[in-house]
C-alpha positions as CSV (number, residue, x, y, z in Angstrom):
1,M,19.7,-15.1,51.6
2,Y,17.7,-13.0,49.2
3,P,15.6,-10.0,50.3
4,R,11.8,-10.6,50.4
5,Q,10.0,-9.1,47.5
6,Y,6.9,-7.1,48.1
7,F,4.3,-6.4,45.4
8,S,1.7,-3.6,45.5
9,A,-1.9,-4.8,45.4
10,P,-2.6,-3.4,41.9
11,L,0.6,-4.9,40.5
12,L,-0.2,-8.3,42.1
13,I,-3.6,-8.2,40.5
14,M,-2.2,-7.4,37.1
15,L,0.3,-10.3,37.4
16,L,-2.4,-12.7,38.4
17,V,-4.6,-11.6,35.4
18,L,-1.6,-12.1,33.1
19,A,-1.0,-15.6,34.5
20,G,-4.7,-16.5,34.0
21,L,-4.5,-15.3,30.4
22,L,-1.4,-17.4,29.7
23,L,-3.1,-20.5,31.1
24,T,-6.5,-20.1,29.5
25,A,-6.2,-18.1,26.3
26,C,-5.2,-21.0,24.0
27,A,-6.9,-22.3,20.9
28,T,-6.3,-25.1,18.5
29,N,-4.5,-24.0,15.3
30,P,-6.6,-25.2,12.4
31,V,-3.5,-25.9,10.3
32,T,-1.1,-27.6,12.8
33,G,-3.5,-28.9,15.4
34,N,-1.3,-27.4,18.1
35,S,-2.4,-25.0,20.7
36,D,-1.8,-21.3,20.0
37,F,-2.0,-18.4,22.3
38,V,-5.0,-16.3,21.2
39,L,-7.3,-13.8,23.0
40,M,-10.3,-13.9,20.6
41,S,-12.8,-16.4,19.3
42,E,-13.5,-17.0,15.7
43,D,-16.6,-14.7,15.9
44,D,-14.4,-12.0,17.4
45,E,-11.8,-12.5,14.6
46,I,-14.5,-12.0,12.0
47,R,-15.8,-8.9,13.7
48,L,-12.3,-7.5,13.9
49,G,-11.8,-8.2,10.1
50,Q,-15.0,-6.4,9.3
51,K,-13.9,-3.4,11.3
52,Y,-10.4,-3.3,9.6
53,S,-12.0,-3.9,6.2
54,A,-14.3,-0.9,6.5
55,N,-11.2,1.2,7.4
56,V,-9.3,-0.1,4.4
57,M,-12.2,0.7,2.1
58,K,-12.3,4.3,3.3
59,E,-8.6,4.7,2.3
60,M,-8.6,2.6,-0.8
61,P,-12.0,2.2,-2.5
62,A,-12.8,-0.9,-4.5
63,Y,-11.7,-1.0,-8.2
64,R,-14.8,-1.8,-10.2
65,N,-14.1,-4.1,-13.2
66,P,-16.7,-6.9,-13.5
67,A,-14.4,-9.2,-15.5
68,L,-11.5,-8.9,-13.1
69,E,-13.7,-9.1,-10.0
70,E,-15.3,-12.4,-11.3
71,M,-11.9,-13.9,-11.9
72,V,-10.5,-12.9,-8.5
73,Q,-13.6,-14.2,-6.7
74,R,-13.7,-17.4,-8.6
75,I,-10.1,-18.3,-8.1
76,G,-10.0,-17.1,-4.5
77,K,-13.1,-19.1,-3.4
78,Q,-11.8,-22.2,-5.1
79,L,-8.6,-22.0,-3.2
80,A,-10.5,-21.3,0.0
81,L,-12.6,-24.4,-0.4
82,H,-9.3,-26.5,-0.3
83,S,-8.0,-24.6,2.7
84,H,-7.9,-25.5,6.4
85,R,-10.8,-23.1,7.1
86,P,-13.3,-23.6,4.3
87,N,-16.2,-22.5,6.6
88,L,-15.2,-18.8,6.6
89,A,-17.1,-16.4,4.3
90,Y,-14.0,-15.2,2.5
91,Q,-14.2,-11.8,0.8
92,F,-11.8,-11.0,-2.1
93,T,-11.6,-7.3,-3.1
94,I,-9.6,-5.5,-5.7
95,V,-8.6,-2.0,-4.4
96,D,-8.0,1.0,-6.6
97,S,-4.3,1.5,-5.8
98,A,-1.3,1.6,-8.1
99,A,0.8,0.1,-5.3
100,V,2.1,-3.5,-5.8
101,N,0.6,-5.2,-2.8
102,A,-1.8,-7.8,-1.3
103,F,-2.8,-8.4,2.3
104,A,-5.2,-10.4,4.5
105,L,-7.2,-9.2,7.4
106,P,-8.6,-11.4,10.2
107,G,-11.7,-13.5,9.4
108,G,-11.0,-14.0,5.6
109,Y,-11.0,-10.4,4.2
110,I,-8.4,-10.4,1.5
111,F,-7.3,-7.5,-0.7
112,I,-5.2,-7.2,-3.8
113,T,-4.4,-4.0,-5.6
114,R,-4.9,-3.4,-9.3
115,G,-1.2,-2.5,-9.2
116,M,-0.3,-6.0,-8.2
117,L,-2.6,-7.5,-10.9
118,A,-0.9,-5.4,-13.6
119,Y,2.4,-7.2,-13.0
120,L,1.0,-10.8,-12.9
121,N,0.9,-12.8,-16.1
122,S,-1.5,-15.8,-15.5
123,E,-4.3,-17.1,-13.4
124,A,-1.8,-19.4,-11.8
125,E,0.2,-16.5,-10.5
126,L,-2.9,-14.8,-9.3
127,A,-3.8,-18.0,-7.4
128,A,-0.3,-18.0,-5.9
129,V,-0.8,-14.5,-4.4
130,L,-4.3,-15.3,-3.1
131,G,-3.2,-18.7,-1.8
132,H,-0.4,-17.0,0.2
133,E,-2.9,-14.5,1.8
134,I,-5.4,-17.3,2.5
135,G,-2.6,-19.1,4.3
136,H,-2.2,-16.1,6.6
137,V,-5.9,-16.4,7.4
138,T,-6.0,-20.2,7.9
139,A,-3.0,-20.1,10.2
140,R,-4.5,-17.2,12.1
141,H,-1.4,-15.1,11.8
142,S,-3.1,-11.8,12.4
143,V,-5.0,-13.1,15.4
144,R,-1.9,-14.6,16.9
145,Q,-0.1,-11.3,16.3
146,Q,-2.9,-9.3,17.8
147,S,-3.0,-11.5,20.9
148,T,0.7,-11.4,21.3
149,A,0.6,-7.6,21.0
150,T,-2.2,-7.4,23.6
151,V,-0.2,-9.4,26.1
152,T,2.9,-7.3,25.3
153,G,0.8,-4.3,26.3
154,I,-0.1,-5.9,29.6
155,V,3.5,-6.8,30.3
156,G,4.5,-3.3,29.3
157,A,2.0,-1.9,31.8
158,V,3.5,-4.1,34.5
159,V,7.0,-3.0,33.7
160,A,5.9,0.7,33.7
161,V,4.3,0.3,37.1
162,S,7.3,-1.5,38.6
163,T,10.1,0.5,37.0
164,G,8.6,3.9,36.0
165,I,9.7,3.6,32.4
166,D,7.3,5.4,30.0
167,G,6.4,4.3,26.5
168,V,6.9,0.5,26.8
169,D,3.2,-0.2,26.0
170,S,3.7,1.4,22.5
171,L,4.6,-2.2,21.4
172,T,0.9,-2.8,21.1
173,N,1.0,-1.0,17.7
174,L,3.0,-3.8,16.1
175,A,-0.1,-5.9,15.3
176,G,-1.6,-3.4,12.8
177,T,1.8,-2.9,11.1
178,A,2.2,-6.6,10.5
179,I,-1.1,-6.9,8.7
180,V,0.1,-4.8,5.7
181,R,3.9,-5.2,6.0
182,G,4.3,-8.9,6.7
183,Y,4.4,-11.1,9.8
184,G,8.0,-12.1,10.0
185,R,10.0,-14.8,8.2
186,E,8.5,-17.9,9.9
187,H,4.9,-16.8,9.4
188,E,5.5,-15.7,5.8
189,L,7.2,-19.1,5.0
190,E,4.2,-20.9,6.6
191,A,1.8,-18.8,4.4
192,D,3.9,-19.8,1.4
193,R,3.7,-23.5,2.3
194,L,0.0,-23.4,2.8
195,G,-0.6,-21.3,-0.3
196,A,1.4,-23.9,-2.4
197,E,-0.7,-26.7,-0.9
198,Y,-4.0,-24.9,-1.8
199,L,-2.7,-24.3,-5.3
200,A,-1.9,-28.0,-5.8
201,K,-5.3,-29.1,-4.5
202,S,-7.0,-26.6,-6.8
203,G,-5.2,-27.9,-9.9
204,Y,-2.5,-25.3,-10.2
205,D,1.2,-26.0,-10.2
206,P,2.8,-24.9,-6.9
207,D,5.7,-23.6,-8.9
208,A,3.5,-20.6,-9.7
209,M,4.7,-19.4,-6.3
210,L,8.3,-19.3,-7.6
211,E,7.2,-17.4,-10.7
212,V,5.4,-14.8,-8.7
213,V,8.5,-14.3,-6.6
214,G,10.5,-13.8,-9.7
215,V,8.1,-11.3,-11.1
216,L,8.1,-9.3,-7.9
217,K,11.8,-9.6,-7.2
218,N,12.3,-7.9,-10.6
219,Q,9.7,-5.2,-9.8
220,E,11.4,-4.7,-6.4
221,A,14.9,-4.4,-7.9
222,F,13.6,-1.7,-10.3
223,E,11.7,0.2,-7.6
224,V,14.7,0.2,-5.3
225,A,17.0,1.5,-8.0
226,I,14.6,4.3,-9.0
227,A,13.8,5.2,-5.3
228,G,17.6,5.5,-4.7
229,K,17.9,7.9,-7.6
230,E,14.9,9.9,-6.3
231,G,16.0,9.9,-2.7
232,R,12.9,8.2,-1.3
233,Q,11.8,5.0,0.3
234,P,10.9,2.2,-2.1
235,N,7.3,0.9,-2.2
236,V,7.5,-2.9,-2.3
237,Y,5.2,-5.8,-1.7
238,H,5.2,-7.0,1.9
239,G,5.1,-10.8,1.9
240,L,6.2,-13.0,-0.9
241,F,9.6,-11.5,-1.5
242,S,10.3,-9.1,1.4
243,T,11.3,-12.0,3.7
244,H,12.9,-14.2,1.0
245,P,16.5,-13.7,-0.1
246,D,17.4,-14.8,-3.7
247,N,17.7,-18.6,-4.1
248,D,15.9,-19.2,-0.8
249,A,16.3,-22.9,-0.3
250,R,13.6,-23.2,2.4
251,F,11.1,-21.4,0.2
252,K,11.8,-23.8,-2.7
253,E,11.5,-26.8,-0.4
254,V,8.1,-25.9,0.9
255,V,6.8,-25.2,-2.7
256,S,8.3,-28.5,-3.9
257,A,6.8,-30.4,-1.0
258,A,3.3,-29.2,-2.0
259,K,3.4,-31.2,-5.2
260,K,2.3,-34.3,-3.4
261,F,-1.1,-32.7,-3.1
262,K,-1.6,-32.5,-6.9
263,T,-4.8,-34.0,-8.1
264,G,-4.0,-34.8,-11.7
265,T,-1.3,-34.9,-14.3
266,T,-2.3,-31.6,-15.9
267,T,-2.0,-28.1,-14.3
268,R,-3.9,-24.9,-14.9
269,I,-1.9,-21.9,-16.1
270,G,-4.5,-19.6,-17.8
271,R,-2.0,-17.1,-19.3
272,D,-4.1,-15.7,-22.2
273,S,-7.4,-15.8,-20.3
274,F,-5.8,-13.7,-17.5
275,L,-4.1,-11.2,-19.8
276,L,-7.3,-10.6,-21.8
277,R,-9.1,-9.6,-18.6
278,L,-6.5,-7.0,-18.0
279,D,-7.4,-5.1,-21.2
280,G,-8.5,-1.6,-20.3
281,V,-7.4,-1.8,-16.6
282,T,-6.0,1.5,-15.2
283,F,-2.2,1.6,-15.0
284,G,-0.5,3.9,-12.6
285,D,-2.4,6.9,-11.2
286,S,-6.2,6.7,-11.6
287,E,-8.5,9.5,-12.5
288,R,-10.0,9.3,-9.0
289,E,-6.6,9.9,-7.4
290,G,-5.4,12.5,-10.0
291,I,-2.8,12.1,-12.6
292,I,0.9,13.0,-12.3
293,R,2.7,13.8,-15.6
294,G,6.3,15.1,-15.0
295,N,6.0,17.9,-12.5
296,R,2.3,18.6,-13.2
297,F,-0.8,17.3,-11.5
298,Y,-4.2,17.0,-13.1
299,H,-7.5,16.0,-11.4
300,K,-10.5,15.5,-13.7
301,D,-13.3,15.5,-11.1
302,M,-11.8,18.5,-9.1
303,D,-11.1,20.3,-12.4
304,I,-7.7,21.5,-11.3
305,S,-4.1,21.5,-12.5
306,L,-0.9,22.3,-10.5
307,T,2.7,22.7,-11.4
308,F,5.3,21.6,-8.8
309,P,9.0,22.4,-8.9
310,K,10.9,20.7,-11.8
311,D,12.6,17.4,-11.0
312,W,10.9,17.1,-7.6
313,H,9.3,13.7,-6.5
314,I,5.5,13.9,-6.2
315,D,3.8,11.5,-3.9
316,N,0.0,11.5,-4.6
317,Q,-1.5,10.2,-1.3
318,A,-5.2,9.6,-0.4
319,E,-5.6,12.8,1.5
320,K,-2.7,15.0,0.3
321,I,0.0,15.5,-2.3
322,I,3.6,15.9,-1.1
323,A,6.4,17.0,-3.3
324,T,10.1,16.7,-2.2
325,P,13.3,17.9,-3.8
326,K,16.1,15.5,-4.8
327,S,18.0,16.7,-1.8
328,N,15.1,15.5,0.4
329,D,15.6,18.4,2.8
330,G,12.1,19.9,2.6
331,L,8.6,19.5,1.2
332,V,5.6,21.3,-0.3
333,Q,2.2,19.8,0.6
334,M,-1.3,20.4,-0.7
335,T,-4.5,19.4,1.0
336,V,-8.2,20.4,0.3
337,A,-10.9,21.3,2.9
338,E,-14.5,22.4,2.6
339,I,-15.2,26.1,3.3
340,K,-17.8,26.8,5.9
341,G,-19.5,30.1,5.8
342,Q,-18.0,33.3,4.2
343,Q,-14.5,33.0,5.5
344,S,-11.7,34.8,3.6
345,P,-8.5,32.8,3.0
346,Q,-6.9,34.9,5.9
347,Q,-9.8,34.1,8.2
348,F,-9.6,30.4,7.2
349,M,-5.9,30.3,8.3
350,K,-6.7,31.8,11.7
351,Q,-10.0,30.0,12.4
352,R,-9.8,26.6,10.7
353,L,-6.0,26.1,10.7
354,Q,-5.7,27.9,14.0
355,L,-2.4,29.4,13.0
356,K,-1.1,31.8,15.6
357,N,1.5,34.6,15.5
358,M,1.4,34.7,11.7
359,T,4.0,37.0,10.1
360,Q,4.7,38.3,6.6
361,G,1.0,37.9,5.7
362,E,-0.2,39.2,2.3
363,K,-3.0,38.7,-0.2
364,F,-2.3,37.2,-3.7
365,T,-4.2,35.7,-6.5
366,A,-3.9,32.5,-8.4
367,G,-5.4,33.4,-11.8
368,K,-8.5,35.2,-10.6
369,L,-8.8,33.1,-7.4
370,P,-8.3,34.9,-4.0
371,G,-5.4,33.7,-1.8
372,Y,-3.5,34.6,1.3
373,T,0.0,33.6,2.5
374,A,1.8,33.9,5.8
375,I,4.4,32.2,7.9
376,A,3.6,30.4,11.2
377,E,5.0,27.7,13.4
378,G,3.8,24.2,12.4
379,K,4.4,20.5,13.0
380,T,6.4,18.9,10.2
381,P,8.2,15.6,9.7
382,Y,11.4,17.4,10.9
383,G,9.7,18.6,14.2
384,A,8.4,22.0,14.9
385,R,9.4,24.3,12.1
386,R,8.7,27.7,10.5
387,V,6.2,26.9,7.7
388,R,5.1,28.9,4.7
389,Y,1.3,28.6,4.3
390,A,-0.8,29.6,1.4
391,V,-4.6,29.2,1.1
392,I,-6.6,29.6,-2.1
393,H,-10.5,29.7,-2.2
394,R,-12.3,28.3,-5.2
395,D,-16.1,27.7,-5.1
396,D,-16.7,25.7,-1.8
397,S,-13.1,24.5,-1.4
398,A,-10.0,25.8,0.3
399,Y,-6.7,24.6,-1.2
400,I,-4.1,24.6,1.5
401,F,-0.4,24.7,0.7
402,A,2.4,24.3,3.2
403,G,6.1,24.3,2.7
404,A,9.0,23.7,5.1
405,A,12.8,23.0,5.1
406,S,14.4,20.5,7.4
407,D,17.4,22.8,8.2
408,R,16.6,25.2,11.0
409,N,19.3,27.6,9.6
410,K,17.5,27.7,6.2
411,T,13.9,27.9,7.2
412,G,12.8,29.9,4.2
413,K,14.6,27.8,1.6
414,Y,11.3,26.5,0.0
415,D,9.1,29.6,0.5
416,A,9.4,30.5,-3.2
417,A,8.6,27.0,-4.3
418,T,5.6,26.8,-2.1
419,L,4.2,30.1,-3.4
420,A,4.9,29.2,-7.0
421,T,3.1,25.9,-6.6
422,A,0.1,27.6,-5.0
423,K,-0.1,30.3,-7.7
424,S,0.0,27.7,-10.4
425,L,-3.5,26.4,-9.4
426,H,-6.0,26.8,-12.2
427,R,-9.0,25.1,-13.9
428,L,-8.2,22.5,-16.5
429,S,-8.0,23.7,-20.1
430,A,-9.4,21.7,-22.9
431,A,-6.0,20.2,-23.6
432,E,-5.4,19.5,-20.0
433,K,-8.7,17.6,-19.6
434,K,-7.2,14.9,-21.9
435,L,-4.1,14.8,-19.8
436,A,-6.3,14.2,-16.7
437,L,-7.4,10.8,-18.1
438,G,-5.5,7.8,-16.7
439,N,-3.4,5.4,-18.7
440,K,-4.8,2.0,-19.5
441,L,-3.3,-1.5,-20.1
442,D,-3.8,-2.6,-23.7
443,I,-3.4,-6.3,-24.6
444,I,-1.9,-6.8,-28.0
445,R,-0.3,-9.7,-29.9
446,A,3.4,-9.2,-30.6
447,T,4.4,-9.0,-34.3
448,R,7.6,-10.5,-35.6
449,G,10.7,-8.4,-34.8
450,I,8.9,-5.9,-32.5
451,T,11.1,-4.8,-29.6
452,Y,10.4,-3.1,-26.2
453,A,12.4,-0.1,-27.5
454,D,9.8,0.2,-30.4
455,L,6.9,-0.1,-28.0
456,A,8.5,2.4,-25.5
457,R,8.6,5.1,-28.2
458,Q,4.8,4.8,-28.6
459,S,4.1,4.6,-24.9
460,P,2.7,7.4,-22.7
461,I,4.7,6.1,-19.7
462,G,6.9,9.1,-18.8
463,D,9.8,7.5,-16.9
464,Y,11.7,4.4,-18.0
465,P,9.0,3.2,-20.4
466,E,11.2,0.4,-21.8
467,E,12.1,-1.0,-18.4
468,Q,8.5,-0.8,-17.2
469,L,7.1,-2.6,-20.3
470,R,9.6,-5.4,-19.6
471,L,8.5,-5.6,-16.0
472,L,4.9,-5.8,-17.0
473,N,5.6,-8.7,-19.3
474,D,8.0,-10.5,-17.0
475,Q,11.0,-10.0,-19.3
476,Y,13.1,-7.6,-17.1
477,P,15.9,-6.6,-17.5
478,A,16.7,-7.6,-21.1
479,G,14.1,-9.8,-22.6
480,E,12.3,-9.1,-25.9
481,P,8.7,-10.0,-27.1
482,E,8.1,-13.4,-28.6
483,S,6.3,-13.3,-31.9
484,S,2.5,-13.9,-31.7
485,R,2.4,-13.9,-27.9
486,L,0.0,-11.6,-26.0
487,L,1.7,-8.5,-24.5
488,K,0.8,-5.8,-22.1
489,V,1.4,-2.3,-23.4
490,V,0.1,1.1,-22.0
491,R,-2.1,3.5,-24.0
């Protein structure tokens, strides 16, 4: 005999609601025809995509280049017409980011970075990336992930009520992560299969999917190797290669199977037409983000230059710059805020930053600019730590520097580096204004006998120029230019 189970009224209601959701919240998958568990209509999906899209555009503005935009829109919309959801009003946007990435939001909002475009070498390869992302939309991967996460949250709440465990409902955060980092192996493989089908129906060879994976696998291998040397996490593309091991038999099978959808004997490649549209595209950091050259940072619009410690890794993010030493045991960060009223740097620290119990406070100047530095407790990636702060006022802006060490026994290890970085702040000189201009892709025709070593000696790429030029032209790690073929170089 088992003891009788008693449920509280609130818990019983939650369980009944959950049961009702499981019974009713199903919709027909437009790809498979099977029932999927979803908690939103197509209209809700589109509204969710609009919301996410607006958030993306705040962090990563669109990259304006009419020739490239026309090509991405044309190829994307043609693929979408051959998809399982041609009724959606797909939006294809190039975002101004050097990251190598592409991702799809609910409702048909698809983004590709200019960094991704730089490493592709034909219209067919671009079609492969867009087709893969359209596959995520048509199979409703983000919607299914969102619905699963919502139910996980309900289940987590039930568990929390019945067992008293805190934090279980944090699983609901998984849906947003999946949108930009991948949906898991099975969903990624389904997006590959669908993308290959849409390529074939649009006149492209599905093998372009394999070519893209080759390009990005090489880029990933290079990025992982360099990140290892620099003691940081690699920045790699989320979908086409992150879930596929080398020589993935299942991936090759789904690509090969799509060839039955081919509409003719000829296939579209579009190598030269694609490369010519890349001429003049920003490569690496953009002027809008600021330019990193060695250990120096230049920003044209803000009219500033900074010098970080030598050999540190500099991560130029949307809202801040973070520099870390090779030992990865500390950081120096800079952010910018608008000054309100006539606050001094010291008052700014107390009133705007709300720093309490400041010690070792003193005034300083950066050039002729007023500054103030002090030590206070702050939240860091290492937990609560002693932080060296420095604030400099220039015109209507406050430049805020903060430095910390991970080791509690060496809390002042990076105080000097923080202050030196802050005091290096100055307006751009005439020579520095040229350095604040971003690098651009230049499309040239290879001459007989030219090598990547020759091209690297003329390149402004600061680190590993020969390897990066090979990556750009899909000839990594040891290929050489073919005479008379178009090449990407950096000017």
